[in-house]
C-alpha positions in Angstrom: 7.2 -12.7 -14.1 3.9 -13.9 -12.5 4.9 -15.8 -9.5 7.2 -15.9 -6.5 9.9 -18.6 -5.8 8.4 -21.9 -5.5 9.2 -24.1 -2.4 9.3 -27.0 -4.9 13.1 -27.4 -6.0 14.4 -28.9 -9.1 17.7 -28.6 -11.2 16.8 -25.0 -12.6 17.2 -23.8 -8.9 20.9 -24.2 -9.2 21.1 -22.1 -12.3 22.5 -18.5 -11.9 19.7 -15.9 -11.9 21.4 -14.0 -14.8 21.4 -17.2 -17.0 17.7 -17.8 -16.5 16.8 -13.9 -17.2 18.9 -14.3 -20.3 17.1 -17.4 -21.2 13.5 -15.6 -20.6 14.8 -12.7 -22.9 16.1 -15.2 -25.7 12.9 -17.3 -25.7 10.6 -14.3 -25.6 12.4 -12.6 -28.7 12.7 -16.0 -30.5 9.0 -16.5 -30.2 8.4 -13.4 -32.6 9.9 -15.4 -35.3 7.1 -18.2 -34.8 4.6 -17.9 -37.6 2.8 -21.1 -38.1 0.6 -23.0 -35.6 2.7 -26.2 -35.7 5.8 -24.0 -34.7 3.8 -22.6 -31.8 2.5 -26.1 -30.8 6.1 -27.4 -30.9 7.4 -24.4 -28.7 4.6 -25.2 -26.2 5.4 -28.7 -26.1 9.0 -27.8 -25.5 8.0 -25.6 -22.6 5.7 -28.2 -21.2 8.4 -30.8 -21.3 10.8 -28.1 -19.4 8.3 -27.8 -16.6 7.9 -31.6 -16.4 11.6 -32.0 -16.0 11.3 -30.2 -12.8 8.7 -32.5 -11.6 4.9 -33.0 -11.8 4.1 -30.9 -8.7 6.0 -27.7 -10.0 4.5 -28.4 -13.6 1.0 -28.3 -11.9 1.9 -24.9 -10.1 3.0 -23.5 -13.4 -0.2 -24.5 -15.1 -2.2 -22.8 -12.2 0.0 -19.5 -12.8 -1.0 -19.5 -16.4 -4.8 -20.3 -15.7 -5.6 -16.6 -15.0 -4.9 -15.9 -18.7 -7.7 -18.2 -20.0 -10.0 -15.3 -20.7 -7.2 -13.6 -22.7 -6.7 -16.7 -24.7 -10.5 -17.0 -25.3 -10.6 -13.4 -26.7 -7.8 -14.0 -29.0 -9.3 -17.1 -30.3 -12.9 -15.8 -30.9 -11.4 -12.7 -32.4 -9.4 -14.6 -35.1 -12.3 -17.1 -35.7 -14.6 -14.4 -36.5 -12.2 -12.9 -38.9 -11.4 -16.4 -40.6 -7.8 -16.6 -39.3 -7.9 -19.3 -36.7 -4.3 -20.4 -37.5 -3.1 -17.0 -36.5 -4.9 -17.1 -33.3 -3.4 -20.4 -32.4 -0.1 -19.0 -33.3 -0.5 -15.9 -31.2 -1.8 -18.1 -28.2 1.2 -20.2 -28.3 3.5 -17.4 -28.4 1.8 -15.8 -25.2 1.8 -19.2 -23.4 5.4 -19.8 -24.0 6.5 -16.4 -23.2 4.6 -16.1 -20.1 5.3 -19.9 -19.1 9.1 -19.4 -19.3 9.0 -16.2 -17.3 7.0 -17.9 -14.8 9.4 -20.9 -14.5 12.4 -18.5 -14.1 10.6 -16.6 -11.4 9.6 -19.8 -9.6 13.1 -21.3 -9.6 15.0 -18.1 -8.7 15.2 -16.3 -5.2 13.9 -12.8 -5.3 17.1 -11.5 -3.7 19.2 -13.1 -6.4 17.0 -11.6 -9.2 17.3 -8.2 -7.5 21.0 -8.5 -7.3 21.0 -9.4 -11.2 18.7 -6.7 -12.1 20.7 -4.1 -10.2 23.8 -5.2 -12.2 22.1 -5.2 -15.4 20.7 -1.9 -14.9 23.8 -0.4 -13.8 24.3 1.8 -17.1 21.3 3.7 -16.0 23.6 5.6 -13.9 24.6 7.6 -17.0 20.8 8.9 -17.2 20.8 9.9 -13.6 19.0 7.0 -12.4 19.9 4.7 -9.4 20.2 0.9 -10.4 19.2 0.0 -6.7 16.0 1.9 -6.7 15.1 0.6 -10.2 15.9 -3.1 -9.1 13.9 -2.6 -6.0 10.8 -1.0 -7.7 10.9 -4.1 -10.1 11.1 -6.6 -7.2 7.9 -4.8 -5.5 6.1 -5.2 -8.9 6.8 -9.0 -8.9 5.9 -9.4 -5.1 2.5 -7.4 -5.7 1.3 -9.4 -8.7 0.2 -12.5 -6.8 -0.9 -10.3 -3.9 -3.4 -8.5 -6.5 -4.3 -11.8 -8.1 -5.4 -13.1 -4.7 -7.3 -10.0 -4.0 -9.1 -10.2 -7.2 -10.0 -13.9 -6.6 -11.4 -12.8 -3.0 -13.5 -10.1 -4.6 -14.9 -12.4 -7.3 -15.8 -15.0 -4.7 -17.5 -12.4 -2.6 -19.3 -11.2 -5.7 -20.5 -14.8 -6.5 -21.7 -15.2 -3.0 -24.2 -12.2 -3.6 -24.9 -12.5 -7.3 -25.7 -15.5 -9.7 -23.9 -13.5 -12.4 -20.0 -13.7 -12.7 -17.9 -10.8 -11.6 -16.4 -8.8 -14.4 -16.0 -5.1 -14.5 -17.9 -4.7 -11.3 -14.8 -5.6 -9.2 -12.4 -3.3 -10.9 -13.0 -0.4 -8.8 -12.7 -2.2 -5.3 -9.7 -4.1 -6.7 -7.9 -0.7 -7.9 -8.9 1.1 -4.5 -7.6 -1.9 -2.3 -4.2 -1.9 -4.4 -3.8 1.7 -3.8 -4.3 1.2 -0.3 -1.9 -1.7 -0.1 0.6 0.4 -2.1 0.2 3.3 0.7 0.8 1.0 3.5 3.8 -0.4 1.9 5.2 3.3 1.5 4.5 3.9 5.0 6.3 0.9 6.2 9.3 1.7 4.0 9.5 5.3 5.4 9.3 3.9 9.0 12.3 2.0 8.2 14.4 4.6 6.7 13.3 4.4 2.9 14.3 2.4 0.2 17.9 1.1 -0.6 20.1 3.7 -2.5 23.3 3.5 -4.5 26.3 4.9 -2.5 
């Protein structure tokens, strides 16, 4: 799930978080059965139609959320073209686009509190392993919250690099991005400790 809850509302906001998470699991699993470019294209078309049913503004937001993956898609297609399997490349690209797109849509139409409550319920069997569902759910919520923060930080570093160099930023920003992410994580940890720690099971 690559985004936070969107302020743009649609009919999917009324669906329970558990139903949407189950939809993500079923669609993602089902994409493994897709084996041809036309099947992948059909799945992408249906996913786009689902976005458009929520309104053009939300569909645009979903497309912006997918845009950071363009380089991944480019690598997939170039590699498969080099080995003479363009069809397989298109199929794999469709699988990734649909899986990430559905996960984004579920995240954009679900409040983080609702998703956290659902995850805590789903993770209840983890108690048998000595783990605490609330801690696991809280950790997952932090991961979801940090993804857009890290992405925005990467864009800021890339913009700063472009202002100083005619070449595009690639691996050069990885170290400052990692260090700034670690610094953010330490600040969050300090804030949590100051507030009494993270929620735990009774």
